[in-house]
Backbone as CSV, one residue per row, in Angstrom:
resi,resn,N_x,N_y,N_z,CA_x,CA_y,CA_z,C_x,C_y,C_z
1,MET,-41.563,-0.005,110.786,-40.918,0.973,111.657,-40.213,2.024,110.813
2,LYS,-40.420,3.297,111.141,-39.725,4.359,110.430,-38.396,4.605,111.116
3,ILE,-37.300,4.460,110.355,-35.969,4.532,110.938,-35.591,5.961,111.294
4,VAL,-35.939,6.910,110.442,-35.681,8.317,110.726,-36.976,9.096,110.547
5,PHE,-37.035,10.273,111.191,-38.242,11.081,111.135,-38.056,12.320,110.272
6,THR,-37.080,12.284,109.374,-36.818,13.429,108.506,-37.959,13.614,107.507
7,PRO,-38.584,14.795,107.464,-39.630,15.044,106.452,-39.021,14.953,105.055
8,ASP,-39.800,14.492,104.097,-39.288,14.334,102.733,-38.749,15.644,102.172
9,TRP,-39.392,16.755,102.492,-38.973,18.051,101.964,-37.698,18.560,102.614
10,PHE,-37.248,17.879,103.685,-36.078,18.339,104.438,-34.870,17.416,104.248
11,LEU,-34.980,16.425,103.369,-33.926,15.416,103.237,-32.566,16.028,102.913
12,ASN,-32.507,16.860,101.897,-31.227,17.453,101.498,-30.656,18.360,102.583
13,ASN,-31.520,19.180,103.174,-31.071,20.071,104.237,-30.634,19.297,105.473
14,ASP,-31.312,18.191,105.739,-30.970,17.351,106.884,-29.546,16.821,106.736
15,LEU,-29.237,16.308,105.563,-27.903,15.775,105.310,-26.864,16.895,105.348
16,LEU,-27.223,18.056,104.836,-26.315,19.201,104.851,-25.975,19.603,106.286
17,ILE,-26.981,19.622,107.162,-26.758,19.958,108.567,-25.819,18.948,109.210
18,GLU,-26.002,17.667,108.887,-25.124,16.625,109.434,-23.681,16.849,108.979
19,VAL,-23.507,17.181,107.697,-22.164,17.412,107.151,-21.511,18.624,107.821
20,VAL,-22.256,19.719,107.941,-21.735,20.921,108.588,-21.381,20.623,110.047
21,SER,-22.252,19.884,110.735,-21.997,19.515,112.133,-20.706,18.718,112.248
22,PHE,-20.514,17.786,111.320,-19.291,16.971,111.351,-18.047,17.842,111.204
23,PHE,-18.047,18.738,110.225,-16.868,19.576,109.998,-16.639,20.548,111.153
24,VAL,-17.713,21.053,111.750,-17.576,21.927,112.914,-16.948,21.160,114.072
25,LEU,-17.439,19.954,114.322,-16.950,19.151,115.436,-15.516,18.686,115.225
26,ILE,-15.182,18.271,114.011,-13.821,17.793,113.751,-12.833,18.959,113.820
27,THR,-13.260,20.146,113.371,-12.416,21.337,113.493,-12.258,21.729,114.952
28,PHE,-13.341,21.585,115.713,-13.309,21.817,117.162,-12.236,20.937,117.802
29,PHE,-12.188,19.674,117.388,-11.200,18.740,117.931,-9.778,19.221,117.657
30,PHE,-9.505,19.606,116.419,-8.153,20.039,116.065,-7.770,21.334,116.791
31,LEU,-8.730,22.236,116.951,-8.455,23.467,117.690,-8.204,23.173,119.171
32,ALA,-8.955,22.205,119.718,-8.757,21.826,121.115,-7.369,21.223,121.310
33,ILE,-6.932,20.397,120.372,-5.595,19.817,120.445,-4.542,20.931,120.374
34,LYS,-4.774,21.907,119.494,-3.855,23.035,119.381,-3.794,23.800,120.698
35,GLY,-4.968,24.006,121.303,-5.017,24.695,122.581,-4.314,23.916,123.674
36,TYR,-4.447,22.609,123.645,-3.791,21.761,124.647,-2.276,21.845,124.525
37,LYS,-1.775,21.897,123.301,-0.332,21.999,123.088,0.216,23.325,123.610
38,ILE,-0.645,24.351,123.617,-0.215,25.665,124.076,-0.195,25.757,125.595
39,ASN,-1.310,25.338,126.229,-1.394,25.506,127.686,-1.329,24.214,128.489
40,LYS,-1.255,23.063,127.791,-1.119,21.750,128.447,-2.252,21.457,129.426
41,LYS,-3.407,22.027,129.159,-4.554,21.806,130.036,-5.320,20.584,129.560
42,LYS,-5.338,19.521,130.376,-5.929,18.257,129.964,-7.438,18.364,129.738
43,SER,-8.084,19.272,130.451,-9.533,19.407,130.282,-9.873,19.786,128.843
44,LEU,-9.038,20.617,128.224,-9.262,21.005,126.836,-9.022,19.831,125.900
45,LEU,-8.031,19.009,126.241,-7.742,17.805,125.455,-8.917,16.838,125.498
46,TYR,-9.428,16.560,126.695,-10.550,15.631,126.848,-11.815,16.173,126.197
47,LEU,-11.988,17.505,126.277,-13.145,18.116,125.623,-13.063,17.883,124.118
48,GLY,-11.850,18.053,123.567,-11.659,17.830,122.140,-11.896,16.389,121.741
49,VAL,-11.368,15.447,122.525,-11.553,14.021,122.228,-13.020,13.635,122.353
50,GLY,-13.698,14.225,123.353,-15.123,13.951,123.522,-15.908,14.342,122.282
51,PHE,-15.612,15.522,121.755,-16.322,15.963,120.561,-15.810,15.281,119.296
52,LEU,-14.615,14.716,119.337,-14.162,13.881,118.223,-15.051,12.648,118.108
53,LEU,-15.384,12.049,119.248,-16.284,10.895,119.251,-17.663,11.282,118.715
54,VAL,-18.136,12.464,119.124,-19.425,12.945,118.619,-19.342,13.175,117.109
55,ALA,-18.195,13.698,116.643,-17.992,13.930,115.211,-18.023,12.619,114.441
56,LEU,-17.388,11.588,114.987,-17.399,10.273,114.334,-18.813,9.702,114.310
57,GLY,-19.594,10.024,115.355,-20.996,9.632,115.360,-21.763,10.313,114.240
58,GLU,-21.459,11.592,114.015,-22.086,12.322,112.913,-21.679,11.717,111.570
59,LEU,-20.418,11.307,111.460,-19.942,10.692,110.215,-20.694,9.401,109.928
60,ALA,-20.932,8.608,110.972,-21.698,7.372,110.807,-23.110,7.684,110.328
61,THR,-23.685,8.756,110.853,-25.019,9.174,110.426,-25.026,9.605,108.967
62,ILE,-24.019,10.367,108.579,-23.927,10.863,107.197,-23.871,9.696,106.214
63,LEU,-22.977,8.750,106.471,-22.814,7.612,105.560,-24.096,6.786,105.482
64,THR,-24.752,6.631,106.621,-25.990,5.853,106.651,-27.111,6.566,105.903
65,LYS,-27.230,7.876,106.114,-28.312,8.631,105.485,-28.115,8.774,103.977
66,ILE,-26.859,8.803,103.519,-26.611,8.860,102.078,-27.213,7.629,101.405
67,VAL,-26.996,6.474,102.037,-27.559,5.226,101.511,-29.074,5.215,101.669
68,LEU,-29.551,5.779,102.774,-30.981,5.767,103.067,-31.768,6.712,102.170
69,TYR,-31.214,7.893,101.905,-31.943,8.927,101.185,-31.815,8.841,99.670
70,TYR,-30.678,8.311,99.203,-30.398,8.411,97.767,-30.176,7.042,97.128
71,ASP,-30.417,6.994,95.821,-30.238,5.760,95.055,-28.764,5.658,94.647
72,THR,-27.975,5.014,95.514,-26.544,4.881,95.263,-26.202,3.457,94.854
73,THR,-24.981,3.288,94.400,-24.509,1.947,94.041,-24.551,1.029,95.252
74,ILE,-24.173,1.579,96.411,-24.181,0.785,97.645,-25.597,0.323,97.958
75,THR,-26.566,1.229,97.787,-27.959,0.885,98.045,-28.406,-0.285,97.175
76,ARG,-28.080,-0.213,95.887,-28.483,-1.267,94.956,-27.787,-2.583,95.286
77,GLU,-26.505,-2.489,95.693,-25.759,-3.710,96.023,-26.321,-4.378,97.262
78,ILE,-26.675,-3.562,98.244,-27.277,-4.121,99.462,-28.595,-4.788,99.123
79,GLY,-29.416,-4.082,98.339,-30.706,-4.645,97.953,-30.545,-5.937,97.182
80,GLN,-29.576,-5.996,96.252,-29.353,-7.191,95.453,-28.878,-8.351,96.319
81,THR,-28.016,-8.041,97.302,-27.516,-9.084,98.211,-28.656,-9.690,99.014
82,ILE,-29.553,-8.833,99.487,-30.684,-9.304,100.283,-31.618,-10.155,99.441
83,ILE,-31.869,-9.723,98.208,-32.755,-10.489,97.337,-32.132,-11.839,96.988
84,THR,-30.823,-11.825,96.704,-30.133,-13.045,96.279,-30.052,-14.080,97.386
85,TYR,-29.649,-13.633,98.561,-29.419,-14.581,99.643,-30.582,-14.687,100.620
86,GLN,-31.568,-13.809,100.469,-32.749,-13.817,101.326,-32.359,-13.822,102.804
87,VAL,-31.364,-12.973,103.130,-30.899,-12.885,104.514,-31.965,-12.239,105.380
88,VAL,-32.431,-11.067,104.943,-33.523,-10.378,105.633,-34.439,-9.784,104.573
89,LYS,-35.606,-9.357,104.995,-36.583,-8.848,104.042,-36.373,-7.375,103.710
90,THR,-35.684,-6.660,104.568,-35.441,-5.238,104.323,-33.983,-4.926,104.605
91,VAL,-33.601,-3.683,104.347,-32.236,-3.251,104.632,-32.143,-2.593,106.007
92,ASP,-33.148,-2.809,106.837,-33.165,-2.198,108.165,-31.908,-2.519,108.959
93,ILE,-31.397,-3.751,108.818,-30.244,-4.156,109.614,-29.030,-3.284,109.308
94,PHE,-28.853,-2.935,108.032,-27.734,-2.056,107.653,-27.892,-0.685,108.288
95,TYR,-29.086,-0.119,108.193,-29.326,1.198,108.748,-29.200,1.189,110.272
96,ASN,-29.701,0.130,110.892,-29.629,0.048,112.344,-28.188,-0.008,112.835
97,ILE,-27.328,-0.684,112.094,-25.909,-0.738,112.461,-25.289,0.653,112.374
98,GLY,-25.611,1.366,111.299,-25.086,2.719,111.129,-25.527,3.643,112.248
99,PHE,-26.810,3.624,112.572,-27.315,4.487,113.631,-26.870,4.014,115.013
100,PHE,-26.580,2.718,115.155,-26.038,2.213,116.422,-24.689,2.866,116.703
101,PHE,-23.819,2.908,115.695,-22.512,3.532,115.880,-22.654,5.022,116.158
102,GLN,-23.633,5.659,115.514,-23.869,7.077,115.791,-24.237,7.296,117.247
103,LYS,-25.113,6.473,117.765,-25.590,6.626,119.133,-24.507,6.312,120.155
104,ILE,-23.801,5.206,119.952,-22.808,4.802,120.950,-21.631,5.775,120.980
105,LEU,-21.196,6.255,119.813,-20.080,7.200,119.770,-20.473,8.537,120.386
106,THR,-21.684,9.005,120.097,-22.145,10.275,120.650,-22.281,10.209,122.162
107,LEU,-22.877,9.137,122.672,-23.044,8.993,124.120,-21.703,8.858,124.827
108,LEU,-20.779,8.112,124.223,-19.440,7.988,124.807,-18.732,9.336,124.830
109,GLY,-18.920,10.117,123.754,-18.319,11.449,123.703,-18.861,12.346,124.807
110,PHE,-20.174,12.357,124.980,-20.782,13.172,126.034,-20.342,12.692,127.423
111,TYR,-20.242,11.383,127.594,-19.837,10.845,128.896,-18.396,11.253,129.222
112,LEU,-17.518,11.225,128.219,-16.138,11.647,128.440,-16.085,13.111,128.859
113,ILE,-16.892,13.954,128.214,-16.940,15.370,128.578,-17.455,15.540,130.003
114,TYR,-18.442,14.741,130.378,-18.976,14.788,131.746,-17.906,14.426,132.775
115,LYS,-17.004,13.501,132.408,-15.991,13.022,133.352,-14.786,13.952,133.475
116,ILE,-14.733,15.001,132.696,-13.562,15.892,132.696,-13.178,16.404,134.084
117,PRO,-14.137,16.853,134.914,-13.738,17.359,136.236,-13.213,16.268,137.183
118,SER,-13.464,15.004,136.877,-13.032,13.920,137.762,-11.523,13.740,137.703
119,LYS,-10.957,13.269,138.779,-9.519,13.023,138.817,-9.136,11.878,137.892
120,LYS,-10.045,10.902,137.764,-9.812,9.763,136.889,-10.896,9.714,135.814
121,ILE,-10.471,9.781,134.557,-11.426,9.678,133.468,-12.022,8.279,133.418
122,VAL,-11.170,7.279,133.616,-11.619,5.887,133.661,-11.648,5.454,135.119
123,SER,-12.841,5.204,135.639,-13.003,4.818,137.037,-13.660,3.445,137.131
124,GLY,-13.925,3.020,138.350,-14.492,1.692,138.558,-15.857,1.498,137.949
125,ASP,-16.609,2.586,137.838,-17.961,2.467,137.287,-18.001,2.635,135.768
126,SER,-16.853,2.855,135.146,-16.819,3.105,133.705,-17.324,1.909,132.907
127,LEU,-16.968,0.703,133.353,-17.405,-0.507,132.641,-18.920,-0.641,132.690
128,LEU,-19.487,-0.336,133.856,-20.941,-0.397,134.004,-21.615,0.629,133.103
129,VAL,-21.076,1.847,133.093,-21.642,2.900,132.261,-21.535,2.536,130.782
130,PHE,-20.379,1.992,130.382,-20.193,1.579,128.986,-21.222,0.524,128.603
131,ASN,-21.476,-0.423,129.518,-22.466,-1.462,129.266,-23.858,-0.859,129.071
132,LEU,-24.205,0.111,129.899,-25.505,0.761,129.794,-25.619,1.554,128.491
133,ILE,-24.516,2.203,128.093,-24.519,2.969,126.846,-24.730,2.046,125.652
134,VAL,-24.087,0.883,125.676,-24.267,-0.093,124.593,-25.725,-0.530,124.515
135,ILE,-26.329,-0.795,125.674,-27.732,-1.226,125.711,-28.643,-0.136,125.153
136,VAL,-28.406,1.103,125.583,-29.214,2.226,125.089,-29.058,2.388,123.581
137,ALA,-27.818,2.251,123.080,-27.564,2.376,121.645,-28.281,1.276,120.864
138,LEU,-28.335,0.085,121.436,-29.033,-1.028,120.783,-30.543,-0.804,120.777
139,LEU,-31.053,-0.292,121.884,-32.496,-0.057,121.989,-32.934,1.183,121.218
140,GLY,-31.963,2.067,120.926,-32.284,3.353,120.326,-32.959,3.273,118.979
141,SER,-32.724,2.188,118.239,-33.338,2.069,116.917,-34.830,1.774,117.024
142,ALA,-35.181,0.907,117.964,-36.588,0.543,118.140,-37.336,1.575,118.991
143,TRP,-36.654,2.074,120.018,-37.245,3.069,120.909,-36.317,4.267,120.944
144,TYR,-36.466,5.144,119.958,-35.550,6.263,119.770,-35.466,7.171,120.991
145,PHE,-36.550,7.262,121.756,-36.583,8.166,122.897,-35.604,7.762,123.998
146,THR,-35.241,6.458,124.077,-34.286,6.031,125.104,-32.926,6.691,124.886
147,TYR,-32.543,6.830,123.618,-31.259,7.473,123.300,-31.295,8.951,123.665
148,HIS,-32.349,9.645,123.263,-32.412,11.083,123.511,-32.543,11.396,124.997
149,ILE,-33.275,10.571,125.732,-33.390,10.776,127.177,-32.033,10.568,127.846
150,THR,-31.300,9.530,127.436,-29.977,9.266,128.007,-29.014,10.403,127.689
151,ALA,-29.019,10.854,126.418,-28.165,11.976,126.027,-28.522,13.219,126.835
152,LEU,-29.819,13.436,127.019,-30.288,14.589,127.778,-29.777,14.546,129.225
153,LEU,-29.850,13.391,129.855,-29.395,13.253,131.244,-27.899,13.521,131.370
154,ILE,-27.118,12.979,130.436,-25.665,13.199,130.483,-25.353,14.673,130.266
155,ILE,-26.062,15.311,129.342,-25.830,16.740,129.078,-26.199,17.578,130.302
156,PHE,-27.262,17.203,131.009,-27.621,17.907,132.243,-26.495,17.807,133.268
157,LEU,-25.883,16.621,133.358,-24.757,16.428,134.277,-23.565,17.294,133.866
158,ILE,-23.339,17.414,132.560,-22.267,18.280,132.050,-22.539,19.729,132.435
159,ILE,-23.774,20.175,132.224,-24.156,21.552,132.565,-23.955,21.802,134.052
160,ASN,-24.331,20.829,134.872,-24.171,20.959,136.315,-22.699,21.132,136.690
161,ASN,-21.822,20.359,136.030,-20.379,20.478,136.298,-19.865,21.873,135.967
162,TYR,-20.249,22.374,134.790,-19.764,23.693,134.375,-20.379,24.805,135.216
163,TYR,-21.612,24.599,135.677,-22.236,25.608,136.533,-21.495,25.719,137.867
164,LYS,-21.143,24.581,138.431,-20.394,24.584,139.694,-19.045,25.272,139.513
165,THR,-18.398,25.002,138.391,-17.109,25.636,138.108,-17.268,27.141,137.952
166,TYR,-18.356,27.544,137.277,-18.590,28.976,137.072,-18.841,29.688,138.398
167,VAL,-19.595,29.064,139.289,-19.881,29.669,140.589,-18.593,29.902,141.375
168,LYS,-17.633,28.966,141.241,-16.374,29.083,141.971,-15.416,30.076,141.324
169,GLU,-15.300,30.022,139.998,-14.255,30.775,139.308,-14.749,32.042,138.612
170,LYS,-16.056,32.123,138.335,-16.648,33.293,137.683,-15.955,33.636,136.354
171,ILE,-15.633,32.616,135.571,-15.011,32.827,134.267,-16.110,32.952,133.215
172,SER,-16.064,34.007,132.434,-17.147,34.295,131.489,-17.320,33.204,130.435
173,ASN,-16.225,32.570,130.048,-16.318,31.516,129.033,-17.175,30.338,129.496
174,GLN,-17.235,30.153,130.810,-18.062,29.077,131.351,-19.537,29.313,131.041
175,LYS,-19.940,30.571,131.017,-21.338,30.887,130.699,-21.667,30.508,129.261
176,ILE,-20.699,30.694,128.376,-20.919,30.324,126.979,-21.043,28.806,126.853
177,LEU,-20.208,28.087,127.597,-20.291,26.618,127.597,-21.651,26.149,128.097
178,ILE,-22.101,26.759,129.191,-23.394,26.393,129.765,-24.518,26.674,128.769
179,ALA,-24.441,27.827,128.104,-25.464,28.188,127.120,-25.466,27.214,125.945
180,ALA,-24.263,26.831,125.469,-24.156,25.908,124.337,-24.722,24.543,124.689
181,PHE,-24.341,24.038,125.850,-24.864,22.730,126.266,-26.342,22.823,126.627
182,GLY,-26.788,24.008,127.047,-28.216,24.196,127.299,-29.016,24.061,126.010
183,LEU,-28.509,24.651,124.925,-29.155,24.506,123.621,-29.138,23.049,123.168
184,LEU,-28.020,22.372,123.445,-27.907,20.966,123.069,-28.910,20.118,123.852
185,ALA,-29.085,20.438,125.132,-30.070,19.727,125.949,-31.484,19.977,125.429
186,LEU,-31.758,21.228,125.075,-33.083,21.566,124.556,-33.360,20.840,123.242
187,SER,-32.323,20.692,122.417,-32.501,19.969,121.152,-32.878,18.514,121.404
188,GLN,-32.301,17.916,122.456,-32.632,16.524,122.774,-34.078,16.391,123.241
189,ILE,-34.552,17.389,123.977,-35.951,17.382,124.413,-36.873,17.452,123.194
190,ILE,-36.543,18.340,122.259,-37.373,18.498,121.059,-37.307,17.243,120.198
191,PHE,-36.148,16.566,120.170,-36.015,15.328,119.399,-36.995,14.256,119.883
192,LEU,-37.411,14.343,121.138,-38.369,13.369,121.675,-39.701,13.439,120.926
193,PHE,-39.948,14.579,120.271,-41.184,14.765,119.515,-40.900,14.731,118.009
194,SER,-39.871,13.974,117.613,-39.413,13.942,116.225,-40.464,13.453,115.241
195,GLN,-41.473,12.757,115.724,-42.504,12.265,114.817,-43.308,13.402,114.200
196,ILE,-43.230,14.570,114.824,-43.856,15.764,114.264,-42.812,16.458,113.397
197,ASP,-43.086,16.617,112.097,-42.088,17.096,111.135,-41.277,18.293,111.604
198,TYR,-41.958,19.358,111.961,-41.258,20.596,112.268,-40.429,20.492,113.544
199,PHE,-40.801,19.618,114.452,-40.026,19.433,115.672,-38.656,18.843,115.340
200,TYR,-38.625,17.901,114.409,-37.353,17.308,114.001,-36.455,18.367,113.373
201,VAL,-37.011,19.205,112.522,-36.251,20.255,111.842,-35.689,21.244,112.859
202,ILE,-36.521,21.650,113.821,-36.085,22.593,114.855,-34.974,21.985,115.700
203,ALA,-35.129,20.725,116.064,-34.129,20.059,116.899,-32.782,19.955,116.183
204,GLN,-32.817,19.574,114.911,-31.584,19.474,114.125,-30.892,20.826,114.026
205,SER,-31.655,21.855,113.765,-31.093,23.196,113.620,-30.507,23.697,114.936
206,MET,-31.210,23.439,116.026,-30.740,23.883,117.338,-29.463,23.145,117.738
207,GLN,-29.382,21.876,117.405,-28.180,21.090,117.709,-26.977,21.664,116.961
208,LEU,-27.178,22.027,115.700,-26.101,22.623,114.909,-25.656,23.952,115.526
209,ILE,-26.598,24.769,115.965,-26.269,26.056,116.578,-25.432,25.855,117.834
210,SER,-25.758,24.841,118.618,-24.993,24.565,119.843,-23.554,24.175,119.511
211,TYR,-23.375,23.374,118.465,-22.027,22.986,118.058,-21.234,24.194,117.571
212,ILE,-21.886,25.053,116.789,-21.207,26.246,116.277,-20.822,27.180,117.427
213,THR,-21.670,27.264,118.448,-21.379,28.085,119.628,-20.131,27.574,120.343
214,LEU,-20.041,26.264,120.504,-18.866,25.668,121.144,-17.611,25.909,120.303
215,PHE,-17.769,25.785,118.992,-16.654,26.025,118.080,-16.164,27.474,118.205
216,ALA,-17.099,28.418,118.244,-16.752,29.834,118.368,-16.034,30.094,119.695
217,LEU,-16.429,29.372,120.736,-15.789,29.542,122.038,-14.325,29.123,121.988
218,VAL,-14.047,27.997,121.349,-12.662,27.534,121.260,-11.818,28.527,120.463
219,VAL,-12.392,29.065,119.383,-11.686,30.079,118.593,-11.378,31.290,119.462
220,LYS,-12.344,31.677,120.292,-12.163,32.826,121.189,-11.058,32.539,122.197
221,ILE,-11.046,31.332,122.755,-10.036,30.974,123.749,-8.639,31.028,123.149
222,LEU,-8.501,30.461,121.957,-7.198,30.447,121.290,-6.751,31.870,120.918
223,LYS,-7.730,32.672,120.522,-7.409,34.031,120.091,-7.013,34.917,121.247
224,ASN,-7.730,34.786,122.360,-7.499,35.686,123.489,-6.578,35.094,124.558
225,GLY,-6.341,33.778,124.439,-5.452,33.151,125.419,-6.049,33.036,126.797
226,LYS,-7.398,33.019,126.851,-8.049,32.904,128.153,-8.256,31.457,128.530
227,LYS,-8.361,31.223,129.803,-8.614,29.878,130.301,-10.106,29.657,130.431
228,THR,-10.505,28.369,130.190,-11.913,28.039,130.396,-12.097,27.599,131.831
């Protein structure tokens, strides 16, 4: 089983995109917290926390891919442990754990963002949803498309929420949010075809652009003092 679909010629750039995405998302979180302190709007706080979870998911991916792509001390130690104790035949279990955390944190982050318009972030169905997210994250290593389809569905629900808000309030910033999440949704669709080299590259690049768009929006909000 191939754990990732990154083309060999794209390995360094792939990791670079992950690193940039992480810093964009973590900066987004801090800016959202700053915005929350200014206007006390909880939706901005939850949006920031949601993307903090996504950022931590990116961090899990970065650490896993460093071991996967490069000959590091950790890689050699893992290999030596497996050979010595004959626990498993490959290091797949280590990589699967890393990507499991990436998937579960990202899905939880998106779900939190989806729940922002609700009166209660934690509701009666939250436990059921959390259980389903765990199952999807576990299955995501063997059947990668289950993760991307689930992420896609949650992002569609997020877009629907912001579209309804835009129709009611006609706030221009909502259009930017919709466009950013639209790009993110499109990246998930393209990820479904990750086995084709260039599709994976396009999806990764588009996902980064969506994060940068969201980051630029928060900077705009803080600068102009407008409400989302």
